[in-house]
Residue, then its C-alpha position, 0 to 999 in steps of 0.5 A: m516501515a521506513s520513512h524520512t525524518s523531517t527536514s523543515h529546518i533546512p534552508l530552501s535550496a535547489a534540492a528542495d525546488p523541483a523546478f530548478w532541476t529541470q534547467d540545464l546547468s551543465d555550463s555553470s561549473s561553479l553553480a554545479l559544484h555548489l548545488s549538486p547533491g554530491a558537490s564538494s569544495t574547499t570551503q565546504e570541507s573546512v566547514h564540515d571536515t568530517t565528511p570525506p571530499a568528493q569529486t562530482p562530474k561537472s560540465d562537459h568542459s570541466q570533464s575534459s580539463h580533468s581527463a588526466q585525473n579521471a584516467q588516474s581514477t580509473q586505474n585506481a578503481a580496484t583500490t578505491r571504490t566509492s559511490v555517489a552521495v545521492a542518486c537521482v530519482p530516475c536512476r534509483s527507480r530503474h536500479l541503475k548507478c547514478d554518476g551524480g551532478v546537477r543533471c546526471s549523464r543518464c537523465k541527460a541522455d534520456g532527456v528526462e527530469c533529473t531530481y534528487i531526494k535526500s537519503r535518510r540513512g545518514w553518513k556511516g563513515k568510510r566504506k570497509s574493505k572487502p575481498g578483492e579490494n586494496g590491491t587484491p584482484a576482484a571479478q569484474i561485474p559486467g556492465q558495471d563502471a568504476a564510480n567516481i568518488l562523490q561526497g559533500t553537502l547540498n549547500n552551506g545550510l546543510a553543513h551548518n545544520s550538521i546533517p550528514q551525507i552518505p553514499s547512495p545505494e547502488y542500483n544496478y539493473s539486472p537483466e535477470l529481472s526481465l527473465a524472472g517468473p511472474l511471482s518469483s523472487a528478485p535476483a540476488s544481483i540487485g544491489l538495493l540498499s542491503a538485503a532487507p530483513s524479513i518482516p517479523q511475524f507475531n503470534l496473537n500472544g505477542t511471541q514472534r513466529p519462526n521464519l519458515g518462508g526462506s529467503q524474502p524479497a529484497d527490493p520493492i518490486a519483488a516485495f510488491y509481487h510477493w505480498f501485495y499483488l494477489s490481493h489487487p492483481f490488475c497490473l501486468p504479471r511481473m516479467r511483463l511489467v518489469d520489461v515495461f519499466k526497463h523501457r521507461r514506458a510507465p514512470l509513474l507506475e514504476l514509482a507507485v509499485q515501488y512505493i507499495g513494495s517498500s512498505f513491506l521492507p523496513a530497510v527501504p525508505t518509503e518516503m522517497y517514493k512517496d515524495a517522488l510521486n507527489r512531485t511528479i503528480a503536482n507537476s503533471n509530469y506523467p502520461k495520461d494513460g492506463y498505466s498512470a491510472q493504475a499508478l494513481l490507484l496503487f498510490a491511493i491504496g498505499l496512502h490509505a494504508n499508511n494513514d494519510i486518509p485525506r491525501a488518499a481521497q484526493i489521489f483516488t479522486m484523480a484516479q477516477a477522473l483519469t479513468l473516465d477521461i481515457g475511457l477505461n470503462r468502455i469495452d473498446f479501450a482494451l481493444l484499442h490499447g491492447n496491441n493485440d496482446p490478450v494479457l495486456e487487454e486483460s490487464w486493462r479490463r482488470t484495471w477498470w474493475s479494480m478501480y470499481t471495487a476499490n471505489g466501493m471499499m474506499a467509500a466504506v472506510n474513507p469519508g472523503v470518497r464517494f462511490t461514484l463509479k457505481d453510477v457509471h455505465s460500463d460494458v467492460p467484460l468480466p476478468c478471468e481467473n488469476d491463474e489464467y491471467l498469469s499463465g497468459n491463457i486468457p479465455f473468452s470473456r463473459t459479461i456482467q449480464d451473463y452473470d446476472d442471468a446465470a441464476f436462471a440457467p438450467e445448470e450452475i455456471t462458475f465465474s471467476s473469483f474477481t466476478y464474485l468480488i465485483d458483485a459483492i461491491r455492487i451490493l455494498g453500493k445498495v447498502f450506501e443507497v439505503a442510507k440516502l432514503d427517507s423513512t417512507f422507503e427505508y423500511h422496505a429497502v433494508d429488507v430488499v438489500d438484506s435479500y441481496l446479501v443473503n442471496w450472494r452467499l446462497h448462490l456461491p458455487a461450492s468452489k468459491m465457498e472454499i477460500v483455501n485451495g487443496e494446496g493450502q493457498i488462499d484465493e485473495l479475491v474470494f477472501q475479499a468478496h467474503m470480507v465485503n459481504a460481512g462488512s456490508t451486513i454489519m453496516l446495514h444491520r448494526p444501526r438497527s440492532n441492540l449493539g448501539f450506544t449513543r450518537v456521537e458526531n466525530v468522524n473517525v478512521c474506518v467508520q462512517p457517521g451513523q445514527i440509531l435507526l428504527p428496526t425493520q425487523t426485531r432488533e434481536i434479528h438485526t443483532a443476530k445478523c451483526l454477530t454472525s457477520a462478525e464471526n465470519i470475519s473472525s473465521l477469515i482471520k483464522l485462515p492459514g497463511s500470513l495476514i499481511n498478504h491480505t488487502p490493507f482494507f481488511t484492517c477496517v473490516v476487523v475494526m467493524a467486527s471488533v466493535v460488534h464483539l465489544s458491544y455484545w460483551s458490554f451489553l448482552v453477555p453476563d459475567g462468567q459466560d463471556d469466554i468465547i466472546k473475549q477470545s473473539i476480541r483477543l483475535d481482533v486485537g491480535t490481528l490489528q497488532q500484526y498489521s501495525h508492523t506494516w500498515p500505520i493505519a492499523s496502529v490507529v484503529l487499534g487505539q480506537v478499539r482499545g478506546v471503545a473497550h474503555t468507554l463501554f466498560n466504564s459506562k456499563k460499570a456505572m450500571s453495575i453490569h460489570l465489576w472490575s473485580s470480576i475480571a481476572q488480572d491476566d484477562v485480555i479484556r483488562g489489558v485492552i480496557e487499561d490501554g484504552g484509558s489513554e486514548p483521546l475520546e475524539n480518536y474513537s468516538q464515532l466507533i461507539a455510534p451505530 
């Protein structure tokens, strides 16, 4: 995943001060020449003469004084064609060509803030000639104007630090986007950086899989819908949402979608969108509406997956507050803000329920998030099936009360996949409540919540038991529902099982603080329930299809299964009879390795799992339960244990607490 390098040594300039760019400096040509991201001067050229000169559009009267020069540049456009050094954030996000300057012409015409973020790709020299250039006639692209030559430095401080400046990517909005299907690939005419290479897929033994998927999305919006959308399908379908972006009705959401999508594209600078989101949020420069609530939710999920855990908790708290402020939890929000459009109304309903389900998952894996939405009254109807939503054929909505009463209906009633995920999250909330009870009530409450977990599985319709449909496609919402049920079972039973170790107070990623608790049944029963749930998670891993299409929260559930498998192997399985459990551990480690190519949080938890293996093995070796000589040289456990020896204890200590 691409990211920006640190520029903390760069002197403070207008480029680093977002308040500066809100000023209209069109009348100060000398100041514009000095501070424009593409500015150039004779003095700057003498300091850093390896950078080509630039001609940046300045103020209006400067442009009129150089009309003859601009006319000559237009005549030579076929011969010399370069792009601006850095495009502004609004032009980048809309895939439009930026003409540079302190405030580019598009932002001036639209009356929006014009901000710049330094490109991270670096100067790569003069652009090579292509067919159709250097005097050879080339086909004219409709709507594409010849770009002015623009190159330079942000200020003298940048020049002294020898930080190269490079042409910015050319973002040309294509009307093909608005005509694309909901999940179709991006049109080839989008000039975002370059065609990004496909994400390498690896087998569990480390070998790379052949690319059988054909062409891959090349821009962040296409990548968002290709890899992420079906796991969190609350935004409008692609064709509809791109139309919203085209008319600039959801600026914060546009950045959030591209932030998520860029995480899947190594060639796209993810940090660019993250910085733009943080700046916009800090300035409160976004509308307080449903689209912004969607944006904050996406941003929080992306931050968590990118291992920015504290910031993810902050942004999610803001998303919760905005959700309740605008009333997304009320039935009338979709009616008042749906414009009599069934698809938009369904999107608002899905936004509330996605906020609710994400709150439960975040509370399970992020210590800075509390499941507060479970106590909020809501009369929002349940979401429909994904294919109904994407096709626009929205049926009559059922309610959560209809779902609760269905168990007593004379015949089986099947609800949407989203509904079963919502119910799984409701039960997860009951698992959280058990931890708050004192010993007087805990004994009975554990068995009651365990009944909820078992009943959820027993009452699933046959169509929802099958996660993969007849065409080999995974229902990602049913996948998450099973994932949440298995993770909730481990959270409830592991503190009361034989799979504990010692109490350690340090808090780690994906694991909440815990303690050894008294069993409500025999510890063997609690242990068996944990092992069954861990194997159910392994079954989810082994489903056909790419792991990267699953929600990023799956990484933390895999960690839960890994700790159960490692504890079982270390405590309860004799040497020579552990082949099956070692294959499960190998499956867990391989899954985290696969996720680590996209989501940084997977790299962190992978180190935690290795650290747990190292600690558990050494503790039991001292008790002569395992001997190092009894583990084969090429055994996967040996490699995991050896790698875990280099992991600091504080990175994984909480994982070995129940």
